[in-house]
C-alpha positions, 0 to 999 in steps of 0.5 A: 138760625136755620138748624135743629139744635138737640140736646137732653131733656130736662128732669121735669120734661122726663117726668112728663114723658115717662108719666105719659108712658103710664097713661098709654097712647089712648090717653095722651090728651090728659097732658093738654093744658087750656089757657084763656086769655082776655084781649083788651078792648081795641086790640085787633085779631092781627095783633093778638096772633102776632103777639103769640108768635113772638112768644113762640119765636122767643120760648124754645119749648114751644118749638120743640119736638121729642125723639122717643125712639131710643132709651133716653128722650132727645129734645129737638129745637126747630127754627122759628117759622110762621105759624097759623093762628086761626080766628073764631068768631063766637055766638056770644061774648062770653069767657065760658064759650071761649073756654069750651073751644079750648076744651074741645081742642085739648080733647085731641092729642098733640104729637109731640114727636112730630108737631109743635107742642101747642094749638092756638086761636083768637076768639072774636064777637062781631068782629072784635078779638076777645080772647086768645085760647091756647092748648099747650102740651104739659112737656112744653109748659107748666102752670109757672110757665102758663103765668109767664107766657100770660104776662108777656103776652100782655106786655106784647099787646101794650107795645112792649118787647121781650128781652133775652129768656132762659131755655130749657136746653140750658137747664138740661146742660146744668142738670147734666153737668151737676145731677142731683144725686141727693135727691135720688138717694133720699128717694131710694132710702124713703121709697119703702114708706110709700103706701102701695095702695096709693100707687097707680091703681089701674082705676079706668072709671071716669073722673069728675071734680067738685069744687067750692070757694071760701073766704072763711076757709082762707082766713082759717088756714091763714090763721093756722099758718101764722100761729104755727109758722108753717105754709098755707099749703101744708095746712090744706094738705093735712086737713085734706089727709084728715078728711079723707082718712075719716071718709075711707077709713084708712090711717096712712096715705101717700100723696104725690106733691106737685113740686114746681122747681122754680125755687132758683131765681134763674128758673123762675121765668122759664117757659118749660115743664119743671114740674115733678112728683114729690111723694109724702106719706102722712099718717092720721093718729086721731089721738094726736094734738092738731098742732103736733099733727099739722107741724109734722105735716109741714116737716114732711111736705117741705122735705119732699118738696126740697127733694122734688128736682131729680132724674126718674130714670136715675131713681128707677136705676137706683131703686133696682140696685137697692132691690126694689123692682120699681117700673115707674116712679111717677105712678101715684093714685093720690095727688096734691097740687097747690096751684097758687093764685086763682085764675079769677075771683068767682062771681057773686052768684057762683055755685062755688061761693055758697054751694058746690060746683061740678065739672065732669071729665072723660078722663079714665087714666092716672090719679083717681084722686087729685085735691087741688088748691088755689087762693085769692080773696078766698081759698079754691078747693077742688076735689077730683076723684074717679066714680069708683074711689069716691062715688056719688056726692063723696067728692063734694063732701070731702071738699066741704069737710076740708073747709069745715076742718080748716075753720073749726081747727083755727079755733083752737079748742080741740085737744085731738084730731078726734075733736076736730069736727068736719061737719059743714052747715054752710054748704048746700049740695 
């Protein structure tokens, strides 16, 4: 196939593109996702490069640019052509060194209007291939897509082959034929309940992230999940909202939940961006029984996720018709993202296990609060925030409070939220 194929974008792609308009041209690099995949011993750099290019050939999102000149974005799928994947010799045999290279590469925006939406390189040490490092624009892949790519990358290195794959243009066509008007109607009717202060605040202070990893925290979250028959992710959201409510002295807050939109089996293996924001407003009444509170959080979050696939442009139009002058339905100040499996178990001596691990960021746009959670043998709790929203050690305090809240709430002895202690004697920071 030698011709460029064009078509409408998916709802997920549209959400990313509209969100980038909010960030502005000076902050486009925020959309770049970094991955570092280890290469099995004995696999050469040339084989790694070839495996990556096979993925590019198979998945159209990795060969797509976007025409943003008109009122509606258009995706342009280009034929596969050989691309250069450089090899970079490291001074040390370490994952951290490879990750630093990826982070540096992600610091520069990717021009999705004229260039392929990815950068890739192979790290080597003393001539041996160690990692494939990729930087992929969020419009081309989300976390679910990255997991698909990593699994297929491993398959190719083992000598396997890829079968037919589903493509974003197929999803876009289906969404055009059967638009999800029910979700647009739901958000139009519930938009007035969003807390205005929790929209994009224009906070330009630098962000940073405080993270911890807790075996006891996951055991407690799972205990609450099993006892109440609700999801672990809604349990953590509820405890996180309680902790933030106490820290900031507010009793109601809106979070933009990250809806992955991979519920239909057909779209699970799609390499593309299916993520969209599903806002949920949580009220914290300290007199409420913890069980009642957590169940309400579950129902609210599930309702939001079920309506998480929608056309943001259609929502904007619907809100205007309803008398709500909304300019950007993707703008939220607080994000909650349940990431699924952790990338790797933290080392025994890692600060994540007994203390707090900090990560700096030069980002100055988008949400000024981001609660990100992943699970493995334990639970990884990451609190990202701007210096202005949570100053000093407050991101660490909040992460530790969530861990303590999970553990104490799982004991089941409290009669109200006010009885739930968020004091954490197990963390040193």
